[in-house]
BALOBA-1460 file (C-alpha; in Angstrom, 3 decimals):
// residues 387
<rec num="1" residu="h" x="-61.072" y="-66.703" z="24.808"/>
<rec num="2" residu="i" x="-63.014" y="-66.159" z="21.575"/>
<rec num="3" residu="w" x="-65.116" y="-69.308" z="21.177"/>
<rec num="4" residu="v" x="-68.555" y="-68.008" z="22.099"/>
<rec num="5" residu="t" x="-71.318" y="-69.423" z="19.940"/>
<rec num="6" residu="d" x="-72.229" y="-72.993" z="19.023"/>
<rec num="7" residu="s" x="-71.648" y="-72.055" z="15.388"/>
<rec num="8" residu="d" x="-67.925" y="-71.764" z="16.193"/>
<rec num="9" residu="s" x="-66.335" y="-75.127" z="15.486"/>
<rec num="10" residu="n" x="-63.784" y="-74.689" z="18.290"/>
<rec num="11" residu="k" x="-66.299" y="-74.015" z="21.073"/>
<rec num="12" residu="r" x="-67.027" y="-77.655" z="21.847"/>
<rec num="13" residu="p" x="-63.404" y="-78.862" z="21.594"/>
<rec num="14" residu="f" x="-62.278" y="-76.095" z="23.971"/>
<rec num="15" residu="e" x="-65.065" y="-76.749" z="26.463"/>
<rec num="16" residu="k" x="-64.246" y="-80.459" z="26.445"/>
<rec num="17" residu="v" x="-60.540" y="-79.828" z="27.088"/>
<rec num="18" residu="l" x="-61.275" y="-77.285" z="29.824"/>
<rec num="19" residu="a" x="-63.711" y="-79.638" z="31.579"/>
<rec num="20" residu="e" x="-61.148" y="-82.447" z="31.445"/>
<rec num="21" residu="w" x="-58.562" y="-80.186" z="33.066"/>
<rec num="22" residu="n" x="-60.881" y="-79.011" z="35.834"/>
<rec num="23" residu="n" x="-62.047" y="-82.570" z="36.571"/>
<rec num="24" residu="a" x="-58.486" y="-83.864" z="36.766"/>
<rec num="25" residu="n" x="-57.173" y="-80.950" z="38.839"/>
<rec num="26" residu="p" x="-59.587" y="-80.202" z="41.709"/>
<rec num="27" residu="n" x="-57.031" y="-77.919" z="43.392"/>
<rec num="28" residu="i" x="-56.475" y="-75.738" z="40.300"/>
<rec num="29" residu="q" x="-59.761" y="-74.666" z="38.748"/>
<rec num="30" residu="i" x="-59.854" y="-72.550" z="35.607"/>
<rec num="31" residu="e" x="-62.702" y="-70.067" z="35.197"/>
<rec num="32" residu="a" x="-63.348" y="-69.124" z="31.587"/>
<rec num="33" residu="e" x="-64.836" y="-66.026" z="29.999"/>
<rec num="34" residu="a" x="-65.503" y="-65.583" z="26.298"/>
<rec num="35" residu="a" x="-66.127" y="-62.719" z="23.880"/>
<rec num="36" residu="e" x="-66.663" y="-62.733" z="20.131"/>
<rec num="37" residu="s" x="-63.456" y="-62.205" z="18.134"/>
<rec num="38" residu="e" x="-63.693" y="-58.487" z="17.306"/>
<rec num="39" residu="a" x="-65.044" y="-57.556" z="20.730"/>
<rec num="40" residu="y" x="-62.360" y="-59.702" z="22.329"/>
<rec num="41" residu="k" x="-59.584" y="-57.726" z="20.633"/>
<rec num="42" residu="v" x="-60.795" y="-54.547" z="22.306"/>
<rec num="43" residu="k" x="-61.394" y="-56.302" z="25.617"/>
<rec num="44" residu="i" x="-57.970" y="-57.951" z="25.906"/>
<rec num="45" residu="r" x="-56.089" y="-54.817" z="24.824"/>
<rec num="46" residu="t" x="-57.938" y="-52.817" z="27.462"/>
<rec num="47" residu="a" x="-57.397" y="-55.439" z="30.180"/>
<rec num="48" residu="i" x="-53.675" y="-55.580" z="29.466"/>
<rec num="49" residu="a" x="-53.363" y="-51.784" z="29.387"/>
<rec num="50" residu="v" x="-54.882" y="-51.444" z="32.871"/>
<rec num="51" residu="n" x="-53.010" y="-54.481" z="34.275"/>
<rec num="52" residu="e" x="-56.132" y="-56.613" z="34.591"/>
<rec num="53" residu="a" x="-55.239" y="-59.379" z="32.135"/>
<rec num="54" residu="p" x="-56.412" y="-62.907" z="33.002"/>
<rec num="55" residu="d" x="-53.777" y="-65.377" z="34.212"/>
<rec num="56" residu="i" x="-54.094" y="-67.204" z="30.878"/>
<rec num="57" residu="f" x="-55.528" y="-65.492" z="27.827"/>
<rec num="58" residu="f" x="-56.121" y="-66.232" z="24.169"/>
<rec num="59" residu="s" x="-54.179" y="-64.126" z="21.686"/>
<rec num="60" residu="w" x="-52.887" y="-63.981" z="18.159"/>
<rec num="61" residu="g" x="-49.134" y="-63.933" z="17.644"/>
<rec num="62" residu="a" x="-46.915" y="-61.863" z="15.362"/>
<rec num="63" residu="g" x="-47.970" y="-58.194" z="15.181"/>
<rec num="64" residu="f" x="-51.082" y="-58.492" z="17.326"/>
<rec num="65" residu="a" x="-49.266" y="-59.606" z="20.488"/>
<rec num="66" residu="k" x="-46.072" y="-57.636" z="19.904"/>
<rec num="67" residu="p" x="-47.242" y="-54.553" z="21.871"/>
<rec num="68" residu="f" x="-48.127" y="-56.800" z="24.840"/>
<rec num="69" residu="v" x="-44.666" y="-58.354" z="24.791"/>
<rec num="70" residu="n" x="-42.886" y="-55.019" z="24.312"/>
<rec num="71" residu="a" x="-44.782" y="-53.604" z="27.305"/>
<rec num="72" residu="g" x="-43.609" y="-56.494" z="29.506"/>
<rec num="73" residu="k" x="-47.152" y="-57.759" z="30.071"/>
<rec num="74" residu="v" x="-46.539" y="-61.348" z="28.926"/>
<rec num="75" residu="l" x="-44.595" y="-64.091" z="30.700"/>
<rec num="76" residu="a" x="-41.583" y="-65.440" z="28.771"/>
<rec num="77" residu="l" x="-41.879" y="-69.226" z="28.748"/>
<rec num="78" residu="d" x="-38.323" y="-70.348" z="27.996"/>
<rec num="79" residu="d" x="-37.494" y="-71.212" z="31.616"/>
<rec num="80" residu="y" x="-40.570" y="-73.467" z="31.815"/>
<rec num="81" residu="l" x="-40.231" y="-75.394" z="28.535"/>
<rec num="82" residu="d" x="-37.832" y="-78.330" z="28.309"/>
<rec num="83" residu="e" x="-36.804" y="-80.162" z="25.138"/>
<rec num="84" residu="e" x="-39.418" y="-82.856" z="25.700"/>
<rec num="85" residu="i" x="-42.230" y="-80.299" z="25.564"/>
<rec num="86" residu="l" x="-40.714" y="-78.366" z="22.654"/>
<rec num="87" residu="d" x="-40.377" y="-81.589" z="20.669"/>
<rec num="88" residu="k" x="-44.130" y="-82.197" z="20.961"/>
<rec num="89" residu="m" x="-44.857" y="-79.180" z="18.743"/>
<rec num="90" residu="v" x="-44.837" y="-79.160" z="14.945"/>
<rec num="91" residu="p" x="-41.583" y="-77.598" z="13.641"/>
<rec num="92" residu="g" x="-42.010" y="-73.877" z="12.932"/>
<rec num="93" residu="s" x="-45.166" y="-73.531" z="15.014"/>
<rec num="94" residu="l" x="-43.470" y="-71.203" z="17.527"/>
<rec num="95" residu="e" x="-41.992" y="-68.681" z="15.101"/>
<rec num="96" residu="n" x="-44.933" y="-66.252" z="15.336"/>
<rec num="97" residu="f" x="-44.748" y="-66.329" z="19.148"/>
<rec num="98" residu="t" x="-41.004" y="-65.732" z="19.454"/>
<rec num="99" residu="y" x="-39.838" y="-62.157" z="20.070"/>
<rec num="100" residu="d" x="-36.161" y="-61.225" z="20.446"/>
<rec num="101" residu="g" x="-35.305" y="-64.894" z="20.780"/>
<rec num="102" residu="k" x="-37.770" y="-65.657" z="23.591"/>
<rec num="103" residu="i" x="-40.988" y="-67.695" z="23.474"/>
<rec num="104" residu="y" x="-44.089" y="-65.920" z="24.805"/>
<rec num="105" residu="a" x="-46.966" y="-68.190" z="23.739"/>
<rec num="106" residu="l" x="-47.921" y="-71.743" z="22.846"/>
<rec num="107" residu="p" x="-49.965" y="-72.611" z="19.757"/>
<rec num="108" residu="t" x="-53.458" y="-74.052" z="19.901"/>
<rec num="109" residu="f" x="-53.658" y="-75.175" z="16.277"/>
<rec num="110" residu="m" x="-52.626" y="-74.102" z="12.799"/>
<rec num="111" residu="i" x="-54.957" y="-72.454" z="10.315"/>
<rec num="112" residu="a" x="-55.009" y="-72.351" z="6.531"/>
<rec num="113" residu="g" x="-57.150" y="-70.437" z="4.071"/>
<rec num="114" residu="i" x="-59.252" y="-72.960" z="2.147"/>
<rec num="115" residu="f" x="-61.304" y="-72.507" z="-1.015"/>
<rec num="116" residu="f" x="-64.519" y="-74.415" z="-0.296"/>
<rec num="117" residu="c" x="-66.668" y="-75.472" z="-3.266"/>
<rec num="118" residu="n" x="-70.161" y="-77.003" z="-3.219"/>
<rec num="119" residu="r" x="-69.813" y="-79.908" z="-5.666"/>
<rec num="120" residu="e" x="-73.603" y="-80.265" z="-5.966"/>
<rec num="121" residu="l" x="-74.044" y="-76.731" z="-7.339"/>
<rec num="122" residu="f" x="-71.089" y="-77.099" z="-9.705"/>
<rec num="123" residu="d" x="-72.572" y="-80.331" z="-11.078"/>
<rec num="124" residu="k" x="-76.087" y="-78.895" z="-11.318"/>
<rec num="125" residu="y" x="-74.962" y="-75.992" z="-13.508"/>
<rec num="126" residu="d" x="-72.221" y="-77.950" z="-15.310"/>
<rec num="127" residu="v" x="-69.412" y="-75.709" z="-14.050"/>
<rec num="128" residu="k" x="-65.787" y="-76.762" z="-13.644"/>
<rec num="129" residu="i" x="-64.419" y="-76.354" z="-10.117"/>
<rec num="130" residu="p" x="-61.686" y="-73.797" z="-10.825"/>
<rec num="131" residu="d" x="-57.956" y="-74.383" z="-10.577"/>
<rec num="132" residu="t" x="-56.962" y="-71.101" z="-12.236"/>
<rec num="133" residu="f" x="-58.152" y="-67.524" z="-11.808"/>
<rec num="134" residu="d" x="-59.511" y="-67.450" z="-15.364"/>
<rec num="135" residu="e" x="-61.561" y="-70.567" z="-14.582"/>
<rec num="136" residu="l" x="-62.782" y="-68.837" z="-11.427"/>
<rec num="137" residu="l" x="-64.021" y="-65.845" z="-13.442"/>
<rec num="138" residu="e" x="-65.766" y="-68.247" z="-15.839"/>
<rec num="139" residu="a" x="-67.451" y="-70.017" z="-12.913"/>
<rec num="140" residu="v" x="-68.575" y="-66.630" z="-11.558"/>
<rec num="141" residu="r" x="-70.043" y="-65.751" z="-14.973"/>
<rec num="142" residu="i" x="-72.057" y="-68.971" z="-15.288"/>
<rec num="143" residu="f" x="-73.421" y="-68.842" z="-11.753"/>
<rec num="144" residu="k" x="-74.394" y="-65.187" z="-12.210"/>
<rec num="145" residu="e" x="-76.254" y="-66.100" z="-15.426"/>
<rec num="146" residu="n" x="-78.235" y="-68.593" z="-13.352"/>
<rec num="147" residu="n" x="-79.027" y="-66.004" z="-10.655"/>
<rec num="148" residu="i" x="-76.707" y="-67.666" z="-8.131"/>
<rec num="149" residu="t" x="-74.439" y="-65.498" z="-5.967"/>
<rec num="150" residu="p" x="-71.054" y="-67.121" z="-6.745"/>
<rec num="151" residu="m" x="-68.977" y="-66.372" z="-3.619"/>
<rec num="152" residu="a" x="-69.577" y="-65.616" z="0.056"/>
<rec num="153" residu="v" x="-67.853" y="-62.923" z="2.125"/>
<rec num="154" residu="g" x="-68.897" y="-61.219" z="5.377"/>
<rec num="155" residu="l" x="-67.546" y="-57.686" z="5.082"/>
<rec num="156" residu="k" x="-69.297" y="-56.379" z="8.180"/>
<rec num="157" residu="d" x="-66.633" y="-58.072" z="10.334"/>
<rec num="158" residu="g" x="-63.800" y="-56.521" z="8.319"/>
<rec num="159" residu="w" x="-61.280" y="-59.355" z="8.395"/>
<rec num="160" residu="p" x="-63.104" y="-61.828" z="6.070"/>
<rec num="161" residu="g" x="-62.712" y="-59.382" z="3.188"/>
<rec num="162" residu="i" x="-58.933" y="-59.247" z="3.425"/>
<rec num="163" residu="f" x="-58.648" y="-63.023" z="2.981"/>
<rec num="164" residu="y" x="-59.312" y="-62.679" z="-0.755"/>
<rec num="165" residu="q" x="-56.777" y="-59.897" z="-1.335"/>
<rec num="166" residu="n" x="-54.191" y="-61.539" z="0.932"/>
<rec num="167" residu="i" x="-54.255" y="-64.860" z="-0.934"/>
<rec num="168" residu="l" x="-54.187" y="-63.047" z="-4.270"/>
<rec num="169" residu="a" x="-50.971" y="-61.322" z="-3.116"/>
<rec num="170" residu="i" x="-49.432" y="-64.763" z="-2.494"/>
<rec num="171" residu="r" x="-50.354" y="-65.615" z="-6.091"/>
<rec num="172" residu="t" x="-49.053" y="-62.353" z="-7.603"/>
<rec num="173" residu="a" x="-46.126" y="-61.329" z="-5.362"/>
<rec num="174" residu="g" x="-45.314" y="-64.627" z="-3.648"/>
<rec num="175" residu="i" x="-44.598" y="-65.620" z="-0.073"/>
<rec num="176" residu="e" x="-41.105" y="-64.135" z="0.235"/>
<rec num="177" residu="k" x="-41.941" y="-60.713" z="-1.198"/>
<rec num="178" residu="t" x="-45.202" y="-60.465" z="0.767"/>
<rec num="179" residu="i" x="-43.471" y="-61.211" z="4.068"/>
<rec num="180" residu="a" x="-40.711" y="-58.722" z="3.216"/>
<rec num="181" residu="a" x="-43.284" y="-55.975" z="2.569"/>
<rec num="182" residu="l" x="-45.171" y="-56.789" z="5.779"/>
<rec num="183" residu="n" x="-41.849" y="-56.595" z="7.641"/>
<rec num="184" residu="k" x="-41.246" y="-53.148" z="6.073"/>
<rec num="185" residu="e" x="-38.190" y="-54.498" z="4.220"/>
<rec num="186" residu="t" x="-39.544" y="-53.766" z="0.747"/>
<rec num="187" residu="t" x="-42.259" y="-51.577" z="-0.716"/>
<rec num="188" residu="f" x="-45.927" y="-52.401" z="-1.263"/>
<rec num="189" residu="y" x="-45.849" y="-50.015" z="-4.208"/>
<rec num="190" residu="q" x="-44.898" y="-52.714" z="-6.695"/>
<rec num="191" residu="p" x="-46.803" y="-54.086" z="-9.706"/>
<rec num="192" residu="e" x="-47.406" y="-57.400" z="-7.936"/>
<rec num="193" residu="f" x="-49.280" y="-55.856" z="-4.998"/>
<rec num="194" residu="i" x="-51.221" y="-53.561" z="-7.307"/>
<rec num="195" residu="e" x="-52.148" y="-56.674" z="-9.288"/>
<rec num="196" residu="s" x="-53.423" y="-58.451" z="-6.149"/>
<rec num="197" residu="a" x="-55.901" y="-55.619" z="-5.637"/>
<rec num="198" residu="q" x="-56.710" y="-55.513" z="-9.357"/>
<rec num="199" residu="k" x="-57.615" y="-59.213" z="-9.361"/>
<rec num="200" residu="l" x="-59.940" y="-58.593" z="-6.418"/>
<rec num="201" residu="v" x="-61.540" y="-55.737" z="-8.378"/>
<rec num="202" residu="e" x="-62.049" y="-58.126" z="-11.303"/>
<rec num="203" residu="l" x="-63.950" y="-60.505" z="-9.034"/>
<rec num="204" residu="i" x="-66.036" y="-57.684" z="-7.574"/>
<rec num="205" residu="e" x="-66.870" y="-56.217" z="-10.984"/>
<rec num="206" residu="a" x="-67.754" y="-59.681" z="-12.291"/>
<rec num="207" residu="g" x="-70.402" y="-59.861" z="-9.558"/>
<rec num="208" residu="a" x="-68.709" y="-62.573" z="-7.526"/>
<rec num="209" residu="f" x="-70.053" y="-61.309" z="-4.196"/>
<rec num="210" residu="h" x="-73.519" y="-60.505" z="-2.898"/>
<rec num="211" residu="s" x="-74.387" y="-56.816" z="-3.267"/>
<rec num="212" residu="g" x="-75.240" y="-56.715" z="0.444"/>
<rec num="213" residu="s" x="-71.988" y="-58.304" z="1.643"/>
<rec num="214" residu="s" x="-71.054" y="-55.157" z="3.566"/>
<rec num="215" residu="q" x="-74.002" y="-55.868" z="5.878"/>
<rec num="216" residu="l" x="-73.173" y="-59.550" z="6.400"/>
<rec num="217" residu="t" x="-71.109" y="-60.901" z="9.284"/>
<rec num="218" residu="q" x="-68.706" y="-63.757" z="8.668"/>
<rec num="219" residu="y" x="-71.174" y="-66.139" z="10.304"/>
<rec num="220" residu="e" x="-74.053" y="-64.957" z="8.090"/>
<rec num="221" residu="a" x="-71.973" y="-65.207" z="4.912"/>
<rec num="222" residu="e" x="-70.739" y="-68.668" z="5.868"/>
<rec num="223" residu="n" x="-74.297" y="-69.732" z="6.613"/>
<rec num="224" residu="h" x="-75.258" y="-68.882" z="3.022"/>
<rec num="225" residu="f" x="-72.642" y="-71.395" z="1.884"/>
<rec num="226" residu="i" x="-73.674" y="-74.024" z="4.439"/>
<rec num="227" residu="r" x="-77.339" y="-73.696" z="3.397"/>
<rec num="228" residu="g" x="-76.294" y="-74.509" z="-0.165"/>
<rec num="229" residu="l" x="-77.103" y="-71.059" z="-1.553"/>
<rec num="230" residu="v" x="-73.570" y="-70.061" z="-2.578"/>
<rec num="231" residu="p" x="-71.159" y="-72.383" z="-4.435"/>
<rec num="232" residu="m" x="-67.787" y="-70.879" z="-3.393"/>
<rec num="233" residu="y" x="-66.372" y="-69.623" z="-0.103"/>
<rec num="234" residu="y" x="-62.797" y="-68.751" z="0.875"/>
<rec num="235" residu="c" x="-62.157" y="-68.768" z="4.612"/>
<rec num="236" residu="g" x="-60.153" y="-70.551" z="7.294"/>
<rec num="237" residu="n" x="-60.087" y="-74.341" z="7.533"/>
<rec num="238" residu="w" x="-61.976" y="-74.047" z="10.853"/>
<rec num="239" residu="s" x="-65.177" y="-73.623" z="8.828"/>
<rec num="240" residu="a" x="-64.939" y="-77.297" z="7.832"/>
<rec num="241" residu="g" x="-66.208" y="-78.276" z="11.280"/>
<rec num="242" residu="s" x="-69.513" y="-76.468" z="10.718"/>
<rec num="243" residu="m" x="-69.827" y="-77.835" z="7.185"/>
<rec num="244" residu="e" x="-69.441" y="-81.417" z="8.395"/>
<rec num="245" residu="r" x="-71.951" y="-81.332" z="11.241"/>
<rec num="246" residu="m" x="-74.831" y="-83.795" z="10.970"/>
<rec num="247" residu="s" x="-77.268" y="-80.887" z="10.575"/>
<rec num="248" residu="s" x="-75.288" y="-79.235" z="7.753"/>
<rec num="249" residu="p" x="-77.098" y="-79.190" z="4.362"/>
<rec num="250" residu="v" x="-73.718" y="-79.346" z="2.557"/>
<rec num="251" residu="r" x="-72.306" y="-82.247" z="4.570"/>
<rec num="252" residu="g" x="-70.469" y="-84.574" z="2.204"/>
<rec num="253" residu="k" x="-70.860" y="-82.160" z="-0.737"/>
<rec num="254" residu="v" x="-67.874" y="-79.858" z="-0.149"/>
<rec num="255" residu="v" x="-64.595" y="-79.979" z="-2.048"/>
<rec num="256" residu="a" x="-61.587" y="-78.348" z="-0.322"/>
<rec num="257" residu="k" x="-59.040" y="-76.695" z="-2.589"/>
<rec num="258" residu="n" x="-56.296" y="-74.125" z="-2.427"/>
<rec num="259" residu="f" x="-57.296" y="-70.777" z="-3.907"/>
<rec num="260" residu="p" x="-56.987" y="-70.713" z="-7.728"/>
<rec num="261" residu="y" x="-53.603" y="-69.703" z="-9.096"/>
<rec num="262" residu="i" x="-52.994" y="-66.985" z="-11.664"/>
<rec num="263" residu="e" x="-51.405" y="-68.228" z="-14.856"/>
<rec num="264" residu="g" x="-48.273" y="-66.279" z="-15.724"/>
<rec num="265" residu="a" x="-48.038" y="-64.593" z="-12.312"/>
<rec num="266" residu="g" x="-44.759" y="-64.651" z="-10.415"/>
<rec num="267" residu="g" x="-46.088" y="-65.690" z="-7.010"/>
<rec num="268" residu="n" x="-46.540" y="-69.044" z="-5.319"/>
<rec num="269" residu="k" x="-49.044" y="-71.392" z="-6.919"/>
<rec num="270" residu="n" x="-49.191" y="-73.596" z="-3.808"/>
<rec num="271" residu="g" x="-48.713" y="-70.986" z="-1.098"/>
<rec num="272" residu="f" x="-51.335" y="-70.760" z="1.644"/>
<rec num="273" residu="l" x="-52.704" y="-67.988" z="3.775"/>
<rec num="274" residu="g" x="-52.332" y="-69.043" z="7.403"/>
<rec num="275" residu="g" x="-49.888" y="-70.704" z="9.772"/>
<rec num="276" residu="a" x="-49.724" y="-71.027" z="13.551"/>
<rec num="277" residu="i" x="-51.113" y="-67.766" z="14.915"/>
<rec num="278" residu="d" x="-53.814" y="-68.661" z="17.491"/>
<rec num="279" residu="n" x="-52.317" y="-69.142" z="20.928"/>
<rec num="280" residu="f" x="-52.555" y="-68.789" z="24.666"/>
<rec num="281" residu="m" x="-50.347" y="-66.467" z="26.689"/>
<rec num="282" residu="i" x="-49.780" y="-65.931" z="30.408"/>
<rec num="283" residu="s" x="-49.885" y="-62.589" z="32.147"/>
<rec num="284" residu="s" x="-46.487" y="-61.614" z="33.546"/>
<rec num="285" residu="s" x="-48.240" y="-60.423" z="36.704"/>
<rec num="286" residu="t" x="-49.958" y="-63.731" z="37.498"/>
<rec num="287" residu="q" x="-49.446" y="-65.089" z="41.006"/>
<rec num="288" residu="y" x="-49.486" y="-68.634" z="39.636"/>
<rec num="289" residu="k" x="-46.730" y="-68.853" z="37.046"/>
<rec num="290" residu="e" x="-45.867" y="-72.551" z="37.430"/>
<rec num="291" residu="e" x="-49.509" y="-73.624" z="37.639"/>
<rec num="292" residu="a" x="-50.519" y="-71.451" z="34.671"/>
<rec num="293" residu="v" x="-47.754" y="-72.864" z="32.459"/>
<rec num="294" residu="t" x="-48.616" y="-76.439" z="33.426"/>
<rec num="295" residu="a" x="-52.286" y="-75.863" z="32.655"/>
<rec num="296" residu="m" x="-51.599" y="-74.021" z="29.409"/>
<rec num="297" residu="i" x="-49.318" y="-76.745" z="28.047"/>
<rec num="298" residu="e" x="-51.934" y="-79.424" z="28.599"/>
<rec num="299" residu="i" x="-54.820" y="-77.316" z="27.307"/>
<rec num="300" residu="c" x="-52.988" y="-76.245" z="24.142"/>
<rec num="301" residu="q" x="-51.821" y="-79.764" z="23.366"/>
<rec num="302" residu="n" x="-55.236" y="-81.328" z="23.964"/>
<rec num="303" residu="l" x="-57.060" y="-78.565" z="22.110"/>
<rec num="304" residu="s" x="-54.824" y="-79.117" z="19.088"/>
<rec num="305" residu="r" x="-55.997" y="-82.754" z="19.008"/>
<rec num="306" residu="e" x="-59.691" y="-82.103" z="19.728"/>
<rec num="307" residu="s" x="-59.869" y="-79.223" z="17.265"/>
<rec num="308" residu="y" x="-58.414" y="-81.471" z="14.563"/>
<rec num="309" residu="l" x="-60.914" y="-84.223" z="15.343"/>
<rec num="310" residu="a" x="-63.725" y="-81.666" z="15.127"/>
<rec num="311" residu="g" x="-62.515" y="-80.398" z="11.749"/>
<rec num="312" residu="a" x="-61.847" y="-76.977" z="13.221"/>
<rec num="313" residu="g" x="-58.049" y="-76.748" z="13.248"/>
<rec num="314" residu="l" x="-54.888" y="-78.336" z="11.899"/>
<rec num="315" residu="p" x="-52.506" y="-79.725" z="14.515"/>
<rec num="316" residu="a" x="-49.726" y="-77.450" z="15.764"/>
<rec num="317" residu="w" x="-48.764" y="-80.259" z="18.150"/>
<rec num="318" residu="k" x="-47.785" y="-83.790" z="17.168"/>
<rec num="319" residu="v" x="-51.084" y="-85.537" z="17.797"/>
<rec num="320" residu="d" x="-51.752" y="-89.249" z="17.539"/>
<rec num="321" residu="v" x="-54.976" y="-89.358" z="15.542"/>
<rec num="322" residu="d" x="-56.176" y="-92.175" z="13.308"/>
<rec num="323" residu="r" x="-57.171" y="-90.836" z="9.869"/>
<rec num="324" residu="s" x="-60.475" y="-92.680" z="10.185"/>
<rec num="325" residu="e" x="-61.308" y="-90.460" z="13.179"/>
<rec num="326" residu="i" x="-61.313" y="-87.227" z="11.172"/>
<rec num="327" residu="s" x="-63.985" y="-86.123" z="8.706"/>
<rec num="328" residu="p" x="-63.444" y="-86.633" z="4.955"/>
<rec num="329" residu="l" x="-63.341" y="-82.842" z="4.495"/>
<rec num="330" residu="t" x="-60.633" y="-82.441" z="7.158"/>
<rec num="331" residu="a" x="-58.722" y="-85.267" z="5.473"/>
<rec num="332" residu="q" x="-58.942" y="-83.367" z="2.173"/>
<rec num="333" residu="i" x="-57.520" y="-80.268" z="3.852"/>
<rec num="334" residu="s" x="-54.694" y="-82.243" z="5.501"/>
<rec num="335" residu="d" x="-53.725" y="-83.651" z="2.102"/>
<rec num="336" residu="l" x="-53.793" y="-80.169" z="0.542"/>
<rec num="337" residu="i" x="-51.420" y="-78.781" z="3.157"/>
<rec num="338" residu="k" x="-48.843" y="-81.475" z="2.360"/>
<rec num="339" residu="d" x="-48.223" y="-79.748" z="-0.989"/>
<rec num="340" residu="s" x="-47.801" y="-76.310" z="0.565"/>
<rec num="341" residu="e" x="-44.928" y="-74.085" z="-0.566"/>
<rec num="342" residu="g" x="-45.315" y="-72.137" z="2.667"/>
<rec num="343" residu="f" x="-47.625" y="-69.826" z="4.612"/>
<rec num="344" residu="v" x="-48.204" y="-66.114" z="5.049"/>
<rec num="345" residu="l" x="-50.268" y="-64.951" z="7.995"/>
<rec num="346" residu="a" x="-53.422" y="-62.975" z="7.326"/>
<rec num="347" residu="w" x="-52.154" y="-59.405" z="7.147"/>
<rec num="348" residu="d" x="-54.315" y="-58.126" z="10.003"/>
<rec num="349" residu="t" x="-52.493" y="-60.434" z="12.422"/>
<rec num="350" residu="f" x="-49.043" y="-59.982" z="10.878"/>
<rec num="351" residu="l" x="-49.280" y="-56.203" z="11.161"/>
<rec num="352" residu="t" x="-49.061" y="-54.376" z="14.469"/>
<rec num="353" residu="g" x="-51.617" y="-52.118" z="16.162"/>
<rec num="354" residu="s" x="-53.401" y="-49.528" z="14.035"/>
<rec num="355" residu="d" x="-51.664" y="-50.781" z="10.864"/>
<rec num="356" residu="a" x="-53.838" y="-53.889" z="10.999"/>
<rec num="357" residu="q" x="-57.059" y="-51.882" z="11.162"/>
<rec num="358" residu="t" x="-55.860" y="-49.526" z="8.422"/>
<rec num="359" residu="h" x="-55.255" y="-52.534" z="6.151"/>
<rec num="360" residu="i" x="-58.767" y="-53.872" z="6.805"/>
<rec num="361" residu="e" x="-60.251" y="-50.458" z="6.009"/>
<rec num="362" residu="l" x="-58.234" y="-50.149" z="2.789"/>
<rec num="363" residu="v" x="-59.434" y="-53.525" z="1.520"/>
<rec num="364" residu="s" x="-63.000" y="-52.662" z="2.550"/>
<rec num="365" residu="d" x="-62.691" y="-49.540" z="0.403"/>
<rec num="366" residu="i" x="-61.732" y="-51.724" z="-2.573"/>
<rec num="367" residu="y" x="-64.962" y="-53.696" z="-2.154"/>
<rec num="368" residu="a" x="-66.902" y="-50.446" z="-1.864"/>
<rec num="369" residu="g" x="-65.356" y="-49.101" z="-5.076"/>
<rec num="370" residu="k" x="-63.721" y="-46.207" z="-3.227"/>
<rec num="371" residu="l" x="-60.087" y="-47.182" z="-3.813"/>
<rec num="372" residu="t" x="-58.163" y="-48.050" z="-6.965"/>
<rec num="373" residu="p" x="-55.617" y="-50.890" z="-6.911"/>
<rec num="374" residu="e" x="-52.756" y="-48.414" z="-7.367"/>
<rec num="375" residu="r" x="-54.023" y="-46.232" z="-4.528"/>
<rec num="376" residu="f" x="-54.307" y="-49.324" z="-2.335"/>
<rec num="377" residu="a" x="-50.596" y="-50.064" z="-2.851"/>
<rec num="378" residu="i" x="-49.670" y="-46.432" z="-2.174"/>
<rec num="379" residu="e" x="-51.687" y="-46.333" z="1.051"/>
<rec num="380" residu="m" x="-50.241" y="-49.671" z="2.215"/>
<rec num="381" residu="q" x="-46.732" y="-48.351" z="1.606"/>
<rec num="382" residu="k" x="-47.481" y="-45.349" z="3.831"/>
<rec num="383" residu="l" x="-47.609" y="-47.838" z="6.710"/>
<rec num="384" residu="n" x="-43.998" y="-48.738" z="5.943"/>
<rec num="385" residu="i" x="-42.616" y="-45.201" z="5.880"/>
<rec num="386" residu="n" x="-44.612" y="-43.535" z="8.652"/>
<rec num="387" residu="p" x="-43.020" y="-43.727" z="12.125"/>
């Protein structure tokens, strides 16, 4: 799995759930091994390629896991899941794990891109927390005038950078058109996708991000926000868990919002980046199919609850949790999601294989000033026409 460091909000929930399983099942003990997200991607792909995959392994659905499924390396779960179990999951939470009509994974939790704002800094400099993109640019301007880096992003890890362009595409092109382009059903070379990159360029040129962001990991960038140095941060809802810890300098000061919408744009004002993508899968070559499925069902269901309580994930299973048990920031996020017009997965998990890495590199080139918005759309469309 990928929950390695104490800074990861899902580490403690997962360890709790795993310990509960091992204590309750002395005859079936689960041994766990973890690697940081980017290293894990390489590790699990290699293990699967050489037929050394763990019995149960963490994965991302959609395009990431598709090669595993196509190669016959993952156990289809349909014969093991009855209606009672299926009914325990939130409707739609299996769609990114279903290939050719068969279910190959179970969700751990749902994720959503959240625009985190430090209310204290906004109040101190008399800045309006932005609802629109124009208001966002104005906030960037005022913070820059006061020598405050406005927004955090950790470009060294690659994927955090795409979050900004991906959500802007939901605002400019909309959910339906974005999914169609990712599915190779329509072209990326359209004004709306060019505009998504152009809006990112506007933020970059306005000085929204730290000049050294290319050398920052996601954890380091997030830590700048948590230390109260940066007023705005767009990342997954899982970051709320770290922000709400007792030791967090921004505890109780964070406002959770959806990313600002673009006035006059044709996309979805209340669309979110995210969905149910994190999951566990079972190796098709495991000697313990029944036992692995039984364990995975319980672990996924319990992790969905514990992750929610920790402020690290949104439930993909129907969990019985009193609202008073979750943090105020997690409650804010839950309320936001109720108004959602829908979700689009982060493009690096929607896309398959090398396409995902190519997308990350293209967006990184936008940040580096090496790629124009029009060229970005052209290069993305090459992914749709190349075999």
